[in-house]
C-alpha positions as CSV (number, residue, x, y, z in Angstrom):
1,M,-24.7,-45.8,41.9
2,R,-21.4,-45.3,43.6
3,T,-20.4,-45.1,47.2
4,A,-18.2,-42.4,48.8
5,L,-15.6,-45.1,49.3
6,E,-15.6,-46.2,45.7
7,S,-15.2,-42.6,44.4
8,G,-12.4,-41.8,46.8
9,E,-14.4,-39.2,48.6
10,A,-14.2,-40.8,52.1
11,G,-10.9,-39.2,53.0
12,A,-11.3,-36.1,50.8
13,V,-11.6,-32.6,52.1
14,A,-15.2,-31.4,52.2
15,S,-16.3,-29.9,48.9
16,A,-18.5,-26.9,48.3
17,F,-21.5,-29.1,47.7
18,V,-23.2,-30.6,50.7
19,P,-26.2,-32.8,50.2
20,G,-29.4,-31.5,51.9
21,E,-31.5,-34.6,51.4
22,F,-31.0,-38.0,53.1
23,R,-33.0,-41.2,53.0
24,L,-33.0,-43.8,55.8
25,K,-34.1,-47.1,54.3
26,H,-33.8,-50.8,54.6
27,A,-30.9,-51.6,52.3
28,Q,-32.4,-53.9,49.7
29,A,-30.7,-53.1,46.4
30,S,-27.4,-54.8,45.9
31,W,-25.5,-51.5,45.6
32,E,-27.0,-50.4,49.0
33,Q,-26.0,-53.7,50.7
34,Q,-22.5,-53.6,49.2
35,A,-22.0,-49.9,50.2
36,C,-23.1,-50.7,53.8
37,A,-20.6,-53.6,53.9
38,A,-17.9,-51.3,52.5
39,L,-18.6,-48.6,55.1
40,R,-18.5,-51.1,57.9
41,R,-15.1,-52.4,56.7
42,Q,-13.8,-48.9,56.5
43,V,-14.9,-48.0,60.0
44,F,-14.5,-51.3,61.9
45,C,-11.5,-52.8,60.1
46,V,-9.5,-49.9,58.7
47,E,-10.2,-47.0,61.0
48,Q,-10.7,-48.8,64.3
49,G,-8.8,-52.0,63.7
50,L,-11.5,-54.1,65.5
51,F,-11.5,-56.8,62.8
52,D,-8.9,-58.0,60.4
53,G,-10.0,-57.5,56.8
54,D,-13.8,-57.9,57.2
55,D,-16.4,-57.6,60.0
56,R,-19.1,-59.8,58.5
57,D,-20.3,-62.6,60.6
58,A,-23.2,-65.1,60.9
59,I,-25.6,-62.4,62.0
60,D,-25.4,-60.8,58.6
61,A,-27.4,-63.7,57.1
62,R,-30.5,-62.8,59.2
63,A,-29.9,-59.1,59.9
64,L,-31.8,-56.2,58.3
65,P,-29.3,-53.6,57.2
66,I,-30.4,-50.0,57.3
67,A,-28.7,-47.3,55.3
68,A,-28.4,-43.6,55.4
69,I,-28.1,-42.4,51.8
70,T,-27.4,-38.9,50.5
71,C,-29.6,-37.9,47.6
72,I,-29.3,-35.5,44.7
73,A,-32.6,-34.5,43.2
74,G,-34.3,-37.4,45.0
75,I,-32.0,-40.1,43.7
76,G,-29.8,-42.1,46.1
77,E,-26.1,-41.1,45.6
78,C,-24.0,-42.8,48.3
79,V,-24.3,-44.6,51.7
80,V,-22.9,-42.4,54.5
81,G,-24.2,-44.4,57.5
82,T,-25.5,-47.9,58.4
83,V,-26.7,-50.1,61.2
84,R,-28.1,-53.6,61.3
85,I,-30.9,-55.1,63.4
86,H,-31.8,-58.7,64.1
87,Q,-33.4,-61.1,66.5
88,P,-30.9,-63.5,68.2
89,A,-30.6,-66.9,66.5
90,A,-31.7,-68.8,69.6
91,Q,-34.9,-66.8,70.5
92,A,-34.9,-67.6,74.2
93,E,-36.6,-64.3,74.9
94,P,-39.5,-63.6,72.6
95,G,-39.5,-60.0,71.5
96,L,-35.8,-59.5,72.0
97,W,-34.0,-57.6,69.2
98,Q,-30.5,-56.3,68.9
99,G,-28.7,-53.6,67.0
100,S,-25.1,-53.6,65.9
101,R,-22.5,-52.3,63.5
102,L,-23.6,-48.6,63.6
103,A,-21.2,-46.8,61.3
104,V,-21.1,-43.3,59.9
105,L,-18.5,-41.8,57.5
106,P,-16.2,-39.4,59.4
107,E,-17.3,-36.3,57.5
108,Y,-20.9,-37.0,58.5
109,R,-20.1,-37.3,62.2
110,R,-19.8,-33.6,62.9
111,S,-23.3,-33.6,64.4
112,A,-25.0,-36.5,66.1
113,W,-28.2,-36.2,64.1
114,L,-27.4,-38.8,61.4
115,G,-26.3,-41.4,64.0
116,S,-29.3,-40.5,66.2
117,E,-31.7,-41.0,63.3
118,L,-30.2,-44.3,62.3
119,I,-30.6,-45.5,65.9
120,A,-34.2,-44.2,66.0
121,H,-35.1,-45.9,62.7
122,A,-33.4,-49.2,63.9
123,V,-35.3,-49.3,67.2
124,G,-38.6,-48.0,65.7
125,T,-38.4,-50.7,62.9
126,A,-37.8,-53.5,65.4
127,H,-40.6,-52.0,67.6
128,A,-43.0,-52.2,64.7
129,R,-42.0,-55.9,64.2
130,G,-42.9,-56.9,67.7
131,C,-39.8,-55.9,69.7
132,T,-40.4,-55.7,73.4
133,R,-36.7,-55.3,74.4
134,F,-33.9,-53.8,72.3
135,L,-30.2,-54.2,73.2
136,A,-26.9,-53.0,71.7
137,Q,-23.2,-53.4,72.6
138,V,-22.1,-49.8,72.6
139,Q,-18.5,-48.6,72.3
140,V,-17.5,-46.7,75.4
141,Q,-17.0,-43.4,73.6
142,N,-20.6,-43.5,72.3
143,V,-22.4,-44.2,75.7
144,R,-23.2,-40.6,76.3
145,L,-24.9,-40.3,73.0
146,F,-27.1,-43.4,73.7
147,E,-27.9,-42.1,77.2
148,R,-29.2,-38.8,75.6
149,L,-31.3,-40.9,73.3
150,H,-33.0,-42.7,76.2
151,W,-30.9,-45.8,76.6
152,T,-30.0,-47.5,79.9
153,A,-26.6,-49.0,80.6
154,L,-26.9,-52.6,81.8
155,A,-23.3,-53.9,82.1
156,A,-19.7,-53.2,81.2
157,I,-18.6,-55.8,78.7
158,E,-15.7,-56.5,76.3
159,V,-16.1,-57.0,72.6
160,Q,-13.2,-57.8,70.3
161,G,-10.9,-57.0,73.2
162,R,-12.3,-53.5,73.6
163,P,-14.5,-52.0,76.3
164,H,-18.2,-51.7,75.5
165,V,-21.4,-51.3,77.4
166,L,-24.4,-53.5,77.0
167,M,-27.3,-51.0,76.7
168,Q,-31.1,-51.2,76.4
169,A,-33.4,-48.8,74.6
170,Q,-36.3,-47.3,76.5
171,L,-39.0,-48.4,73.9
172,A,-41.5,-45.8,75.2
173,H,-39.3,-43.2,73.4
174,Y,-39.3,-45.1,70.1
175,P,-42.7,-45.4,68.5
176,P,-43.1,-48.1,66.0
177,R,-41.9,-47.1,62.5
178,H,-43.8,-49.1,59.9
179,S,-42.2,-47.3,56.9
180,D,-39.2,-48.9,55.3
181,E,-37.9,-45.5,54.1
182,L,-37.9,-42.0,55.5
183,A,-36.6,-38.8,53.9
184,F,-34.8,-36.0,55.8
185,Y,-34.0,-32.6,54.6
186,T,-31.3,-30.5,56.3
187,A,-30.2,-26.9,55.8
188,T,-26.7,-26.8,54.4
189,R,-24.0,-24.5,56.0
190,A,-21.0,-23.1,54.4
191,A,-17.7,-23.8,56.2
192,A,-16.2,-20.9,58.0
C-alpha cells in the first residue's frame, strides 16, 4: 500500500478520479500507522511549522491512532486523515480521554465531513471504552467546527507557542462506537 505522500500526490492538482469510498478504522497495520505518522509530519511540521522535523511524543506509545483511508474496490489505498485518542498517563480523573493530532490532507479539507467523521469516531470509540469526559486542545481556526459538533470551550491556552482552546465534547451527542472500522460512501462531483 502507498500513501498520498509517498506517491507525490499530496501537493498534486486534483485528478479526474475521486474516491467515493472511505474507511475510518483503528490504524493497526504497519502501513496505516506509518501513513498516519507521515500525514501528521506533513501537516504539523511542514505545513504549520508547529514542530521541528517530527511531532511524535510520549503519548504515541499509549495512543490509539485512527485513520481515514480512501478505498478502491474495497481495498485501502491511502491515508487522507488521522487523529489519535488516549487516556492521560496519570489517570487522576477516571473516565477522562483526550484527542489530539487531528490532521487531514489539504485536498480533502474542502468540506468538513471527513474531519467531522474522524472526530465522531474518536469520541465514540472512547465513549465505548468507558469515557465520561473527552477533551481536546483545538487550534483557534478550528473552534467553530468543534462548536458545531457539540463541543464546549473551557479555556484559552497556548500549545507550542500558538493559541489553542481547551474544549470538551458533549458526550450525549456521541453514542458509543464499538466497531473498529466504518465504511463511508460519498457521491463524487466533477470540478467546475
